[in-house]
C-alpha positions in Angstrom: 92.1 -16.7 -53.2 89.1 -14.3 -53.7 90.1 -13.7 -57.4 90.3 -17.5 -58.0 86.9 -18.0 -56.5 85.3 -15.1 -58.3 86.8 -16.3 -61.6 85.4 -19.8 -61.2 82.0 -18.4 -60.4 82.1 -16.1 -63.4 82.8 -19.0 -65.7 79.4 -20.5 -64.7 77.4 -17.4 -65.4 76.1 -18.7 -68.8 74.6 -21.7 -67.0 72.8 -19.4 -64.5 71.5 -17.1 -67.3 70.1 -20.2 -69.0 68.3 -21.4 -65.9 66.9 -17.9 -65.3 65.7 -17.5 -68.9 64.0 -20.8 -68.9 62.2 -19.9 -65.7 63.5 -22.9 -63.8 65.0 -20.7 -61.0 64.0 -17.2 -60.0 66.4 -14.3 -59.5 66.4 -14.7 -55.7 67.2 -18.4 -56.1 70.0 -17.7 -58.5 71.5 -15.4 -55.9 71.3 -18.1 -53.2 73.0 -20.5 -55.6 75.8 -18.2 -56.2 76.2 -17.5 -52.5 76.2 -21.2 -51.7 78.8 -22.0 -54.4 81.0 -19.2 -53.2 80.9 -20.6 -49.6 81.9 -24.1 -50.8 84.6 -22.7 -53.1 86.2 -20.9 -50.2 86.1 -24.1 -48.1 87.9 -26.0 -50.9 90.7 -23.4 -50.8 91.5 -23.7 -47.2 95.0 -24.6 -46.1 93.8 -28.0 -45.0 91.2 -29.3 -47.4 88.8 -31.9 -46.0 87.0 -34.6 -47.8 83.8 -33.7 -46.1 83.9 -30.3 -47.8 84.0 -31.9 -51.2 81.2 -34.4 -50.3 79.0 -31.5 -49.1 79.6 -29.5 -52.3 78.9 -32.6 -54.5 75.8 -33.4 -52.5 74.5 -29.8 -53.0 75.2 -29.8 -56.7 73.6 -33.2 -57.1 70.4 -32.1 -55.4 70.4 -28.9 -57.5 70.6 -31.0 -60.6 67.7 -33.1 -59.5 65.6 -30.0 -58.7 66.4 -28.6 -62.1 65.2 -31.8 -63.8 61.9 -31.8 -61.9 61.2 -28.1 -62.6 62.1 -28.5 -66.2 59.6 -31.3 -66.5 57.0 -29.3 -64.6 57.4 -26.4 -67.0 56.9 -28.7 -70.0 60.4 -28.1 -71.4 60.8 -31.6 -72.9 63.2 -30.4 -75.6 66.9 -31.2 -74.8 69.9 -29.3 -75.9 69.8 -26.4 -73.5 73.2 -25.4 -72.1 72.1 -26.1 -68.5 71.2 -29.7 -69.4 74.9 -30.6 -69.4 76.7 -27.8 -67.5 75.7 -29.0 -64.0 76.8 -32.5 -64.8 80.1 -31.2 -66.2 80.5 -29.2 -63.0 80.0 -32.3 -60.9 82.6 -34.2 -63.0 85.1 -31.4 -62.2 84.3 -31.5 -58.5 84.9 -35.3 -58.4 88.1 -34.8 -60.3 89.4 -32.3 -57.8 88.4 -34.5 -54.9 90.0 -37.6 -56.3 93.3 -35.7 -57.0 93.4 -34.7 -53.3 92.1 -38.0 -51.9 93.2 -40.6 -54.5 93.7 -43.2 -51.7 90.0 -43.1 -50.8 88.4 -46.1 -52.4 84.9 -45.2 -51.3 85.2 -41.9 -53.1 86.2 -43.7 -56.3 83.2 -46.0 -56.0 80.9 -43.0 -55.6 82.3 -41.5 -58.8 81.9 -44.7 -60.7 78.2 -44.8 -59.6 77.8 -41.2 -60.7 79.3 -41.9 -64.2 77.1 -45.0 -64.6 73.9 -43.1 -63.6 74.5 -40.3 -66.1 75.9 -42.6 -68.8 79.3 -40.9 -68.9 80.9 -44.0 -70.3 84.1 -42.5 -71.6 84.8 -40.7 -68.3 84.0 -44.0 -66.5 86.5 -45.9 -68.5 89.2 -43.4 -67.8 88.2 -43.3 -64.1 88.6 -47.1 -63.9 92.0 -46.9 -65.5 93.2 -44.2 -63.1 91.8 -45.9 -60.0 93.5 -49.2 -60.9 96.8 -47.3 -61.1 96.5 -46.5 -57.4 94.4 -49.4 -56.1 95.6 -52.4 -58.2 95.7 -54.4 -55.0 91.9 -54.0 -54.6 90.1 -56.9 -56.3 86.8 -55.3 -55.9 87.7 -52.5 -58.3 88.9 -55.0 -60.9 85.7 -57.0 -60.6 83.5 -53.9 -60.8 85.4 -52.7 -64.0 85.1 -56.1 -65.6 81.5 -56.5 -64.8 80.7 -53.2 -66.3 82.6 -54.1 -69.5 80.8 -57.5 -69.7 77.3 -56.5 -68.6 76.9 -52.9 -69.7 79.5 -52.4 -72.4 79.1 -55.9 -73.8 82.8 -56.2 -74.3 83.8 -59.7 -73.3 87.4 -59.3 -74.4 88.0 -56.2 -72.3 86.4 -57.9 -69.3 88.6 -60.9 -69.7 91.7 -58.8 -70.0 90.8 -56.8 -66.9 90.4 -59.9 -64.8 93.5 -61.5 -66.1 95.6 -58.4 -65.3 93.9 -58.2 -61.9 95.0 -61.8 -61.2 98.6 -60.9 -62.2 98.6 -58.3 -59.4 96.5 -60.3 -56.9 97.7 -63.8 -57.7 95.9 -65.4 -54.7 92.7 -63.4 -54.8 89.7 -65.8 -54.5 87.3 -63.1 -55.5 89.0 -62.4 -58.8 89.4 -66.1 -59.5 85.7 -66.7 -59.0 84.7 -63.7 -61.1 87.0 -64.8 -63.9 85.4 -68.3 -63.7 81.9 -66.8 -63.7 82.8 -64.7 -66.8 84.1 -67.7 -68.7 81.1 -69.8 -67.8 78.7 -67.0 -68.8 80.5 -66.6 -72.2 80.5 -70.3 -72.8 76.8 -70.5 -72.2 76.3 -67.5 -74.4 78.1 -69.2 -77.3 76.1 -72.4 -76.7 72.8 -70.4 -76.9 73.9 -68.6 -80.0 74.8 -71.9 -81.7 71.4 -73.3 -80.7 69.6 -70.3 -82.1 71.4 -70.5 -85.4 70.7 -74.3 -85.6 74.4 -75.2 -85.4 75.2 -78.8 -84.4 77.7 -78.3 -81.7 78.3 -82.0 -81.2 79.2 -82.4 -84.9 81.6 -79.4 -84.6 83.2 -81.0 -81.5 83.5 -84.4 -83.2 85.2 -82.7 -86.2 87.6 -80.8 -84.0 88.5 -84.0 -82.0 89.1 -85.9 -85.2 91.2 -83.1 -86.6 93.2 -83.0 -83.4 93.8 -86.7 -83.6 94.9 -86.4 -87.2 97.2 -83.5 -86.4 98.8 -85.5 -83.5 99.2 -88.5 -85.8 100.9 -86.3 -88.4 103.2 -84.8 -85.8 104.1 -88.2 -84.5 105.0 -89.3 -88.0 107.1 -86.2 -88.6 108.9 -86.8 -85.3 109.7 -90.3 -86.4 111.0 -89.0 -89.8 113.1 -86.5 -87.9 114.5 -89.2 -85.7 115.4 -91.3 -88.8 117.0 -88.3 -90.4 119.0 -87.6 -87.3 120.2 -91.2 -87.1 121.4 -91.1 -90.7 123.4 -88.0 -90.1 122.6 -84.3 -90.6 125.2 -83.9 -93.4 123.5 -86.4 -95.7 120.1 -84.7 -95.9 120.6 -81.1 -94.6 117.1 -80.0 -95.9 115.5 -82.5 -93.5 117.3 -81.3 -90.4 115.3 -79.0 -88.2 116.6 -75.5 -88.0 115.1 -74.7 -84.6 114.7 -76.8 -81.5 111.5 -76.1 -79.4 111.1 -76.8 -75.8 107.9 -78.3 -74.4 106.0 -75.0 -73.9 107.1 -73.6 -77.3 106.1 -76.8 -79.0 102.6 -76.6 -77.4 102.3 -73.0 -78.5 103.4 -73.8 -82.1 101.0 -76.7 -82.3 98.1 -74.4 -81.3 99.1 -72.0 -84.0 98.1 -68.9 -82.0 99.7 -66.3 -79.7 97.8 -65.3 -76.6 95.6 -62.2 -77.0 97.1 -60.7 -73.9 100.6 -61.0 -75.4 99.5 -59.2 -78.5 97.8 -56.4 -76.6 100.8 -55.8 -74.3 103.2 -55.8 -77.2 101.0 -53.3 -79.1 100.5 -55.9 -81.9 96.7 -56.3 -81.6 95.1 -56.9 -85.0 92.2 -55.0 -86.3 89.9 -57.8 -85.2 91.0 -57.4 -81.6 90.2 -53.7 -81.7 86.5 -54.5 -82.1 84.5 -54.2 -78.9 82.8 -57.6 -79.3 82.1 -60.2 -82.0 78.6 -61.0 -80.9 77.0 -59.4 -84.0 79.2 -61.3 -86.5 78.0 -64.3 -88.4 78.7 -67.6 -86.7 81.9 -69.2 -87.9 82.8 -72.5 -86.3 86.5 -72.4 -87.3 86.9 -68.9 -86.0 85.1 -69.7 -82.7 87.3 -72.7 -82.2 90.4 -70.7 -83.0 89.4 -68.1 -80.5 88.7 -70.9 -78.0 92.3 -72.1 -78.5 93.5 -68.6 -78.1 91.7 -68.3 -74.7 93.1 -71.6 -73.6 96.6 -70.3 -74.3 95.8 -67.1 -72.4 94.4 -69.0 -69.4 97.5 -71.2 -69.2 99.8 -68.2 -69.6 98.1 -66.1 -67.0 98.3 -68.9 -64.5 102.0 -69.3 -65.0 101.8 -72.6 -67.0 103.4 -71.1 -70.1 106.5 -69.0 -70.1 107.9 -67.3 -73.1 111.0 -65.8 -71.4 114.4 -66.9 -72.2 115.5 -67.4 -68.6 116.8 -70.8 -67.5 114.3 -72.8 -65.6 113.0 -76.3 -65.3 111.1 -76.8 -68.5 110.3 -80.4 -67.8 108.6 -79.5 -64.5 106.6 -76.6 -66.0 105.5 -78.8 -68.9 104.4 -81.6 -66.4 102.4 -79.1 -64.4 100.8 -77.7 -67.5 100.0 -81.2 -68.8 98.4 -82.1 -65.4 96.1 -79.1 -65.5 95.1 -79.6 -69.1 94.5 -83.3 -68.6 92.2 -82.6 -65.6 90.3 -80.0 -67.5 89.9 -82.3 -70.5 88.2 -85.0 -68.4 84.8 -83.8 -69.6 85.8 -82.8 -73.1 88.7 -81.0 -74.8 86.8 -78.6 -77.0 85.5 -75.1 -76.4 81.8 -76.1 -76.5 82.4 -78.8 -73.8 83.3 -76.0 -71.3 87.1 -76.6 -71.2 87.9 -72.9 -70.6 86.0 -72.6 -67.3 87.5 -76.0 -66.2 91.0 -74.7 -66.9 90.3 -71.6 -64.8 88.9 -73.8 -62.0 92.0 -76.1 -61.8 94.4 -73.2 -61.9 92.5 -71.6 -59.0 92.4 -74.7 -56.8 96.1 -75.2 -57.3 96.7 -72.1 -55.3 94.0 -72.9 -52.7 94.0 -76.8 -52.6 92.6 -77.1 -49.0 89.7 -74.6 -49.2 86.6 -76.7 -49.9 84.3 -73.7 -49.5 86.2 -72.1 -52.4 85.4 -75.2 -54.5 81.8 -75.0 -53.5 81.6 -71.5 -54.9 82.6 -72.9 -58.3 79.8 -75.5 -58.0 77.3 -72.9 -57.1 78.2 -70.9 -60.2 77.9 -74.0 -62.4 74.5 -74.7 -60.9 73.2 -71.4 -62.2 73.5 -72.6 -65.8 72.2 -75.6 -67.8 74.3 -78.2 -69.5 77.0 -78.2 -66.8 76.5 -81.7 -65.4 79.8 -83.0 -66.9 81.7 -80.0 -65.6 80.3 -80.4 -62.1 81.3 -84.0 -62.2 84.9 -83.0 -62.9 84.7 -80.7 -59.8 83.4 -83.4 -57.6 86.1 -85.8 -58.8 88.7 -83.3 -57.9 87.7 -83.3 -54.2 90.1 -85.0 -51.7 88.5 -87.9 -49.8 90.3 -87.1 -46.5 88.8 -83.7 -46.0 85.6 -83.2 -43.9 84.4 -80.3 -46.0 84.9 -82.3 -49.2 83.0 -85.2 -47.7 80.2 -82.8 -46.9 80.1 -81.6 -50.6 80.0 -85.2 -51.8 77.3 -86.3 -49.4 75.1 -83.2 -50.1 75.4 -83.6 -53.8 72.1 -85.5 -54.5 70.1 -82.9 -52.5 72.0 -79.9 -53.9 71.4 -81.1 -57.5 67.7 -81.4 -56.7 67.7 -77.7 -55.6 68.5 -76.5 -59.1 66.4 -79.0 -61.1 62.7 -78.0 -61.2 61.9 -81.1 -63.2 62.5 -83.5 -60.3 59.4 -85.5 -59.3 58.4 -86.1 -55.7 59.8 -89.6 -55.9 63.1 -88.3 -57.2 63.3 -85.7 -54.5 62.6 -88.4 -51.9 65.3 -90.5 -53.4 67.8 -87.6 -53.4 67.1 -86.9 -49.7 67.5 -90.5 -48.7 70.7 -90.8 -50.7 72.3 -87.8 -49.1 71.3 -89.1 -45.7 72.7 -92.5 -46.4 76.0 -91.0 -47.8 76.4 -89.0 -44.6 75.7 -92.1 -42.4 78.4 -94.0 -44.3 80.9 -91.1 -44.0 80.2 -90.8 -40.3 80.7 -94.6 -39.9 84.1 -94.3 -41.5 85.0 -91.0 -39.7 82.9 -90.5 -36.6 83.7 -86.8 -36.2 81.3 -84.4 -34.3 81.9 -81.9 -37.0 80.8 -84.3 -39.8 77.8 -85.2 -37.7 76.9 -81.6 -37.3 77.1 -81.1 -41.1 74.7 -84.1 -41.4 72.2 -82.5 -39.1 72.5 -79.1 -40.9 71.8 -80.8 -44.2 68.6 -82.3 -42.8 67.6 -79.0 -41.3 68.0 -77.4 -44.8 65.9 -80.2 -46.2 63.1 -79.5 -43.6 63.1 -75.8 -44.5 63.3 -76.5 -48.3 60.4 -79.1 -48.3 58.2 -77.0 -46.1 54.7 -76.6 -47.7 54.5 -73.3 -49.5 51.7 -70.7 -49.2 51.4 -70.4 -53.0 48.4 -71.7 -54.8 49.2 -75.3 -55.8 47.3 -78.4 -56.6 46.2 -80.9 -54.0 48.6 -83.5 -55.3 51.5 -81.1 -55.0 50.5 -80.2 -51.5 50.4 -83.9 -50.6 53.8 -84.4 -52.1 55.3 -81.4 -50.2 53.8 -82.6 -47.0 55.1 -86.1 -47.4 58.6 -84.8 -48.2 58.5 -82.4 -45.3 57.4 -85.2 -42.9 60.1 -87.5 -44.2 62.8 -84.8 -43.7 61.5 -84.0 -40.1 61.5 -87.7 -39.2 65.0 -88.2 -40.6 66.2 -85.1 -38.7 64.7 -86.4 -35.4 66.1 -89.9 -35.9 69.6 -88.7 -36.6 69.7 -86.3 -33.7 68.5 -89.0 -31.4 71.0 -91.4 -32.8 74.0 -89.0 -32.3 72.9 -87.7 -28.9 72.3 -91.1 -27.4 75.5 -92.4 -28.9 73.7 -95.4 -30.4 75.4 -98.1 -32.3 74.1 -96.8 -35.6 72.1 -98.1 -38.6 73.0 -101.6 -39.6 76.7 -102.2 -39.3 77.6 -98.5 -39.0 79.3 -97.5 -35.7 78.4 -93.9 -34.9 80.5 -93.4 -31.8 79.7 -91.5 -28.7 80.5 -87.8 -29.5 77.4 -85.7 -30.2 77.4 -82.4 -32.1 75.8 -79.4 -30.3 73.5 -78.8 -33.2 71.9 -82.2 -32.7 71.4 -81.5 -29.0 69.8 -78.1 -29.7 67.5 -79.6 -32.3 66.2 -82.2 -29.8 65.8 -79.6 -27.1 63.9 -77.4 -29.6 61.6 -80.3 -30.4 60.9 -80.9 -26.7 60.2 -77.2 -26.2 57.8 -77.0 -29.1 55.9 -79.9 -27.6 55.8 -78.2 -24.2 58.2 -80.7 -22.6 60.5 -78.1 -21.0 61.8 -80.5 -18.3 62.9 -83.0 -21.0 64.5 -80.2 -23.0 66.4 -79.1 -19.9 67.5 -82.6 -19.2 68.8 -83.0 -22.8 70.9 -79.8 -22.4 72.3 -80.8 -19.0 73.4 -84.2 -20.3 75.2 -82.5 -23.2 76.9 -79.9 -20.9 78.3 -82.8 -18.8 80.8 -83.3 -21.7 83.9 -81.1 -21.3 84.0 -80.1 -25.0 80.3 -79.2 -25.3 80.6 -77.3 -22.0 82.4 -74.6 -24.0 79.5 -74.2 -26.4 77.8 -70.8 -25.8 74.6 -71.9 -27.8 74.0 -74.7 -25.4 74.2 -72.4 -22.4 72.0 -69.8 -24.1 69.4 -72.6 -24.7 69.6 -73.6 -21.0 69.1 -70.0 -19.9 66.0 -69.7 -22.1 64.5 -73.0 -21.0 65.2 -72.2 -17.4 63.5 -68.8 -17.8 60.4 -70.4 -19.3 60.3 -73.0 -16.5 60.6 -70.4 -13.7 58.0 -68.1 -15.1 55.4 -70.9 -15.8 56.2 -73.2 -12.8 53.4 -74.5 -10.7 55.4 -76.8 -8.5 58.7 -76.5 -6.7 60.1 -79.3 -8.7 60.0 -77.3 -12.0 61.7 -74.3 -10.5 64.8 -75.9 -9.0 67.2 -74.0 -11.1 67.3 -70.2 -11.0 68.2 -68.1 -14.0 70.9 -66.2 -12.2 72.6 -69.4 -11.2 72.6 -70.6 -14.8 74.0 -67.3 -15.9 76.7 -67.4 -13.3 77.5 -71.0 -14.2 77.8 -70.2 -17.9 79.9 -67.1 -17.3 82.3 -69.1 -15.1 82.5 -72.1 -17.5 82.9 -70.4 -20.8 86.1 -68.8 -22.2 86.6 -65.1 -22.2 85.2 -64.5 -25.7 81.8 -66.1 -25.0 81.5 -65.4 -21.2 81.1 -61.6 -21.6 77.5 -61.8 -22.8 76.5 -64.0 -19.9 78.3 -61.8 -17.4 76.5 -58.8 -18.8 73.2 -60.6 -18.6 73.9 -61.7 -15.1 74.7 -58.1 -14.1 71.5 -56.8 -15.7 69.5 -59.6 -14.0 70.7 -58.5 -10.6 70.4 -54.8 -11.5 66.7 -55.3 -12.1 66.5 -56.8 -8.6 68.6 -53.9 -7.2 71.0 -56.4 -5.7 74.3 -54.5 -5.7 76.3 -57.2 -4.0 75.3 -59.7 -6.7 76.0 -57.1 -9.3 79.5 -56.7 -7.9 79.9 -60.5 -8.2 79.0 -60.3 -11.9 81.6 -57.5 -12.4 84.2 -59.7 -10.6 83.5 -62.6 -13.0 83.8 -60.4 -16.1 87.0 -58.8 -14.8 88.6 -62.1 -13.7 87.8 -63.7 -17.1 89.1 -60.6 -18.9 86.0 -60.5 -21.1 85.9 -58.1 -24.0 83.0 -56.2 -22.5 84.4 -56.1 -19.0 85.1 -52.4 -19.1 81.6 -51.7 -20.4 80.1 -53.7 -17.5 82.3 -51.7 -15.1 81.1 -48.4 -16.6 77.5 -49.5 -16.3 78.1 -50.5 -12.7 79.8 -47.2 -11.9 76.8 -45.3 -13.2 74.4 -47.5 -11.1 76.5 -47.1 -7.9 76.8 -43.4 -8.4 73.1 -43.0 -8.7 72.1 -45.3 -5.9 74.9 -45.0 -3.3 76.6 -41.7 -4.1 80.0 -40.5 -5.3 82.0 -42.0 -2.4 80.9 -45.6 -3.3 81.5 -44.8 -7.0 85.0 -43.6 -6.3 85.7 -46.7 -4.2 84.6 -48.9 -7.0 86.8 -47.1 -9.5 89.8 -47.5 -7.2 89.0 -51.2 -6.9 88.9 -51.5 -10.7 92.2 -49.7 -11.2 94.1 -51.5 -8.3 92.6 -55.0 -8.4 91.6 -55.7 -12.0 92.6 -55.1 -15.6 89.0 -54.0 -16.5 89.7 -50.4 -16.8 90.6 -48.0 -19.6 89.8 -44.7 -21.1 86.0 -45.3 -21.1 86.0 -45.9 -17.4 87.8 -42.6 -16.8 85.4 -40.7 -19.0 82.4 -42.3 -17.4 83.8 -41.4 -14.0 84.3 -37.8 -15.0 80.7 -37.6 -16.3 79.4 -39.0 -13.0 81.4 -36.4 -11.0 80.0 -33.6 -13.2 76.5 -34.9 -13.1 76.5 -35.2 -9.3 78.0 -31.7 -8.9 81.5 -32.6 -7.7 84.1 -29.8 -7.4 85.9 -28.7 -10.5 89.2 -29.7 -8.9 87.9 -33.3 -8.5 86.9 -33.5 -12.2 90.1 -31.9 -13.3 92.0 -34.5 -11.2 90.3 -37.3 -13.1 91.1 -35.8 -16.5 94.8 -35.3 -15.5 95.1 -38.9 -14.4 93.5 -40.0 -17.7 95.8 -37.7 -19.7 98.9 -39.2 -18.0 97.8 -42.7 -19.2 96.2 -42.0 -22.6 97.1 -38.4 -23.6 99.5 -39.3 -26.4 97.0 -41.2 -28.6 93.4 -40.1 -27.6 92.1 -36.9 -29.2 88.7 -37.7 -27.8 90.0 -37.4 -24.2 91.5 -34.0 -24.9 88.2 -32.9 -26.6 86.3 -33.8 -23.5 88.8 -32.0 -21.3 88.6 -28.9 -23.4 84.8 -29.1 -23.4 84.7 -29.3 -19.6 86.7 -26.1 -19.2 84.8 -24.4 -22.0 81.4 -25.3 -20.6 82.3 -24.0 -17.2 83.2 -20.5 -18.6 87.0 -20.8 -18.4 88.3 -19.9 -22.0 91.8 -19.3 -20.7 92.1 -22.8 -19.1 90.4 -24.3 -22.2 93.1 -22.7 -24.5 95.8 -24.0 -22.2 94.5 -27.5 -22.4 94.3 -27.3 -26.1 97.9 -26.1 -26.4 99.0 -29.0 -24.2 97.0 -31.4 -26.4 98.7 -30.2 -29.6 102.1 -30.7 -28.0 101.3 -34.1 -26.5 99.3 -35.9 -29.2 101.2 -37.8 -31.9 98.7 -36.7 -34.5 97.0 -33.4 -33.5 95.1 -33.0 -36.8 92.3 -35.3 -35.6 91.8 -33.1 -32.6 91.6 -30.0 -34.8 88.9 -31.6 -36.9 86.9 -32.6 -33.7 87.2 -29.1 -32.3 85.9 -27.7 -35.6 83.0 -30.1 -35.7 82.1 -29.1 -32.0 82.6 -25.4 -32.8 85.4 -25.1 -30.2 88.0 -23.5 -32.5 
């Protein structure tokens, strides 16, 4: 080991001599650097290599490189080309390589190396690192996305980015993240080509018209040829053998033959990529409409193939069904145009994506948000909206919010148009609620109006008086609509006009009305609004309503001047909430109730809060028990604390390892006998000794801190034999210097 370490250090002597000759580091500093590197090299050659050793070494070398740069600049050494300019970076690359060989499953380490390569412009190494990482982590969409983004944004290689995302989708067929990024790439590339055509003065509409006309002519010619083939077949193949087709194509093959292209991914995988495909990008070439349209058709074929709509294999399968599915996708995507410049490629990606996730409306909204980031996407957005199902609440929300969402992205909207968009969205929601009076849809209506109030709030920026008046008017209108709709839903009114709203109120409407009453200083009215809502069994399970009631009650009791306004105590509300809510939400109120009584030093009431948390089996029940144990031990002594622990163990399920460790800490803190503390550890070991290294660590620490190294070694030996994975304990002991 020593020879290997010394040999590695000797190979870096030229770097150190260079740093010394340039005056960047002194002789003493060079010695410290050698000593530090030697220490880390020995750590890396231990029997059990740890990731933390590599990270510490890398961190040291990184800081050393930063210091070298600062001192070189301070010395006025602006000329590059010194050996030390690159040697430290090369050493860091070597360290990362060694670490990734050992810990190839660590995704975070791979990401750290990617960031390092990008920072130092090590592009070739970065490309290789992405390829190696994807061999081990092909099921990680984040890596595919990161690699494709680098190819597209930094390396300006659209083809490579597209190929990466397509291959990532092969491995992760249902990954929403990859589908969205693939869609974002195609939209960005489509917009890029539109801008290039506009810059060069190319009439895109004329090109599209020519392509559509050529397509119609081609279809007409194909139909005529098919008719001639049918006539030839009817007359008999022997009479005119030169007219008989020599090959019969199925639906998918006929489509591919008509397009006249083979997908780029097919050529790359078969090793048949042409010289044109080897170019990094074609952005610097002269604009060629035919070439662009041909590449667009190529991409269409690629999209269809990657989504499984085209199959070149010779296996027997239902060609008619596959062709029908492909035709359905293509027909939907062609609804807003069938040419590349109409945005057909992103639409194909969209329809292929929603086929795998048809019921996820939030997923479709992500596509809409991407479209809204770019101009000239109105027709494509219309296609997305037309694809929404009408029997889905989330889809109804997207449809109803559309006028307002479109306003958010269009800065040219006038105040009148903004007002019209707000009123239209409000009316669409009212009509939808009239047809489907669901509390969830009503809640979405209120949330839309809350967004409008926030959006139309007057800004602090310097604006003209007319703009301020328009903003104030819109803000007032949004606030008025919000108040009216909340009141409408809460009071279960008959509705606007002939619309029947129904009697169920969403919690968000109740909270909004209560907030308005509170802002106006009407705390009693706010509390009455909350209480009326909590009378409903469904709303009684809403933790936000109970939290609002607690806050309002606290305000009333602290500012009350008469007995009437202080009829409800905060503790009673907390107890009522903890009792009424389910286990997942009751824990916070039980903890608040315990703290409320702890501030008042009411141990009996605190015990009641513990009982509520234990009986409801709240997630934080054990934490409440530990806090109560510490309080009882401090105020009433060890005997009361032991009685409480015995009650927890025998009468509730609110105990675990944390309770035992807290119990042991209290025994030690209050100077209990070593035998009593050891009894607690032994009881805990009997329950949790097989899987808890932390328990054994605390046990070993107890014996070690009390000056019993022999007993500490015996406990450690027992732990190694008992634990299913003792390596974690060994690491903990090393960190706490107990080895």
